[in-house]
C-alpha positions as CSV (number, residue, x, y, z in Angstrom):
1,X,-21.6,-16.1,147.9
2,X,-24.3,-18.3,149.4
3,X,-23.4,-20.4,152.3
4,X,-25.2,-23.5,153.5
5,X,-24.3,-24.9,156.9
6,X,-25.5,-28.3,157.9
7,X,-25.8,-29.6,161.4
8,X,-27.4,-32.5,163.3
9,X,-25.4,-35.4,162.2
10,X,-23.8,-38.0,164.4
11,X,-24.0,-41.6,165.6
12,X,-27.4,-43.1,165.9
13,X,-28.5,-46.6,166.8
14,X,-30.5,-48.6,164.3
15,X,-34.2,-47.8,164.6
16,X,-33.4,-44.4,165.9
17,X,-34.1,-41.0,164.5
18,X,-32.4,-37.6,163.9
19,X,-33.0,-34.2,162.5
20,X,-30.6,-32.5,160.2
21,X,-30.6,-28.7,159.7
22,X,-29.4,-26.7,156.8
23,X,-29.1,-22.9,157.4
24,X,-28.8,-20.7,154.4
25,X,-27.1,-17.3,154.3
26,X,-30.0,-15.8,152.4
27,X,-33.7,-16.2,152.1
28,X,-34.6,-19.7,151.1
29,X,-37.4,-18.4,148.9
30,X,-34.7,-17.1,146.5
31,X,-34.0,-20.7,145.6
32,X,-36.1,-22.9,143.3
33,X,-35.4,-25.9,145.4
34,X,-33.5,-26.9,148.5
35,X,-32.7,-30.5,149.2
36,X,-30.7,-33.1,151.0
37,X,-28.4,-35.6,149.2
38,X,-26.2,-38.3,150.7
39,X,-23.1,-40.1,149.7
40,X,-21.9,-43.4,151.2
41,X,-18.4,-44.6,150.7
42,X,-18.0,-46.1,147.2
43,X,-21.4,-45.0,146.1
44,X,-22.8,-42.2,144.1
45,X,-24.4,-39.2,145.7
46,X,-28.2,-39.7,145.8
47,X,-31.3,-37.6,146.4
48,X,-32.7,-38.0,149.9
49,X,-35.4,-35.3,149.7
50,X,-36.0,-31.9,148.3
51,X,-38.5,-29.1,148.7
52,X,-39.6,-26.6,146.1
53,X,-40.5,-23.0,146.5
54,X,-44.2,-23.8,146.4
55,X,-43.7,-26.3,149.2
56,X,-44.0,-29.5,147.1
57,X,-41.6,-32.3,148.1
58,X,-39.8,-35.2,146.5
59,X,-38.1,-38.2,148.3
60,X,-35.6,-40.7,147.2
61,X,-36.9,-44.3,147.1
62,X,-34.6,-45.5,149.8
63,X,-36.0,-43.0,152.4
64,X,-39.6,-42.5,151.3
65,X,-42.0,-43.1,154.2
66,X,-39.2,-42.6,156.8
67,X,-38.2,-39.1,156.1
68,X,-39.7,-35.6,156.1
69,X,-38.3,-32.4,154.7
70,X,-39.5,-29.1,156.0
71,X,-38.5,-25.5,156.2
72,X,-38.6,-22.5,158.4
73,X,-38.5,-19.4,156.3
74,X,-38.0,-17.1,159.3
75,X,-34.7,-19.0,160.1
76,X,-33.7,-19.6,156.4
77,X,-33.4,-23.2,157.4
78,X,-34.4,-26.5,155.8
79,X,-34.8,-29.6,158.0
80,X,-34.6,-33.3,157.3
81,X,-36.3,-35.5,159.9
82,X,-35.4,-39.2,159.5
83,X,-36.7,-42.1,161.5
84,X,-36.4,-45.9,161.5
85,X,-32.7,-45.5,160.6
86,X,-30.8,-48.4,159.2
87,X,-27.1,-49.0,158.8
88,X,-27.6,-48.4,155.1
89,X,-28.4,-44.8,155.9
90,X,-24.9,-44.2,157.0
91,X,-23.4,-41.5,154.7
92,X,-22.4,-37.9,154.5
93,X,-25.5,-35.8,154.1
94,X,-25.2,-32.7,152.0
95,X,-27.6,-29.7,151.7
96,X,-28.0,-28.4,148.2
97,X,-29.7,-25.2,146.9
98,X,-30.8,-24.5,143.4
99,X,-30.9,-20.8,142.6
100,X,-33.4,-19.2,140.2
101,X,-30.6,-18.5,137.6
102,X,-29.3,-22.0,137.6
103,X,-26.7,-21.4,140.3
104,X,-26.1,-24.4,142.6
105,X,-24.7,-24.4,146.1
106,X,-23.6,-27.2,148.4
107,X,-23.0,-27.4,152.1
108,X,-19.9,-29.0,153.5
109,X,-21.8,-32.1,154.6
110,X,-22.5,-33.7,157.9
111,X,-21.7,-37.3,158.7
112,X,-24.5,-39.7,159.8
113,X,-23.5,-43.1,161.1
114,X,-26.1,-45.7,162.0
115,X,-24.5,-48.4,164.1
116,X,-25.3,-50.3,167.4
């Protein structure tokens, strides 16, 4: 069973930045994609960013230009760097991995709160 462990969430002031980490229990190159999603109270889960095996990236409209997804294959870890944070960025952020056989894995989530 694949495990994804997120870290790096917390309380951030508006305009601040943070970096989330997602550590996988196996090589990240065994996934077609790895990505970050978020879900705010009362809202649907939405894409934040994802990175494919070839390194190509996609970003959600709400974070494009303020976020960067990256990976460290030696650490089996994917990162999400976010800046110019707004209260609307407050959500639980989830790491997701899409396996080559259609298998999907989720992390447990990490809370990000943007507040003065």
